[in-house]
C-alpha positions as CSV (number, residue, x, y, z in Angstrom):
1,X,6.7,-6.4,12.7
2,X,5.9,-4.6,15.9
3,X,7.8,-6.3,18.7
4,X,6.8,-6.3,22.5
5,X,9.7,-4.0,22.9
6,X,8.4,-1.4,20.5
7,X,4.8,-1.6,21.8
8,X,6.1,-1.0,25.3
9,X,8.1,1.9,24.0
10,X,5.3,3.4,22.3
11,X,3.0,3.2,25.4
12,X,5.6,4.9,27.4
13,X,6.3,7.5,24.8
14,X,2.4,8.2,24.7
15,X,2.3,8.9,28.4
16,X,5.4,11.0,28.3
17,X,3.9,13.0,25.4
18,X,0.6,13.3,27.5
19,X,2.6,14.6,30.5
20,X,4.6,17.1,28.5
21,X,1.8,18.3,26.2
22,X,-1.3,17.8,28.3
23,X,-3.0,16.2,25.3
24,X,-2.7,12.7,23.4
25,X,-0.6,12.5,20.3
26,X,-2.4,12.0,17.1
27,X,-2.3,8.5,15.4
28,X,0.1,9.9,12.7
29,X,2.6,11.1,15.4
30,X,2.5,7.4,16.7
31,X,3.2,6.0,13.3
32,X,5.8,8.4,12.8
33,X,7.4,7.3,16.2
34,X,7.2,3.6,15.4
35,X,8.5,4.1,11.9
36,X,11.5,6.2,13.5
37,X,12.1,3.3,15.9
38,X,12.0,0.4,13.3
39,X,14.0,2.5,10.7
40,X,13.7,0.5,7.3
41,X,10.4,-1.2,7.9
42,X,7.1,-0.4,6.1
43,X,4.1,-0.7,8.6
44,X,1.4,-3.0,7.5
45,X,-2.4,-2.2,8.1
46,X,-2.3,-4.8,11.1
47,X,0.7,-2.8,12.6
48,X,-1.2,0.6,12.3
49,X,-4.4,-1.0,13.8
50,X,-2.1,-2.2,16.6
51,X,-0.7,1.3,17.1
52,X,-4.1,2.7,17.1
53,X,-5.2,0.3,19.9
54,X,-2.3,1.4,21.8
55,X,-3.1,4.9,21.7
56,X,-6.8,4.2,22.7
57,X,-5.6,2.2,25.6
58,X,-3.2,4.7,26.8
59,X,-5.4,7.7,26.1
60,X,-7.4,9.5,28.8
């Protein structure tokens, strides 16, 4: 389950990624980040849609 803490961390990580690389991360890279943060948790389709929404919101 994605917590508020994880979603804020993803948003921060996305902004930092864009600052360093001057491009947005891919959805797969965002999923990998969340899986790394959550360790032994399998993301649901709903979780992946939330991740995609955060990426879209944080993208320029």
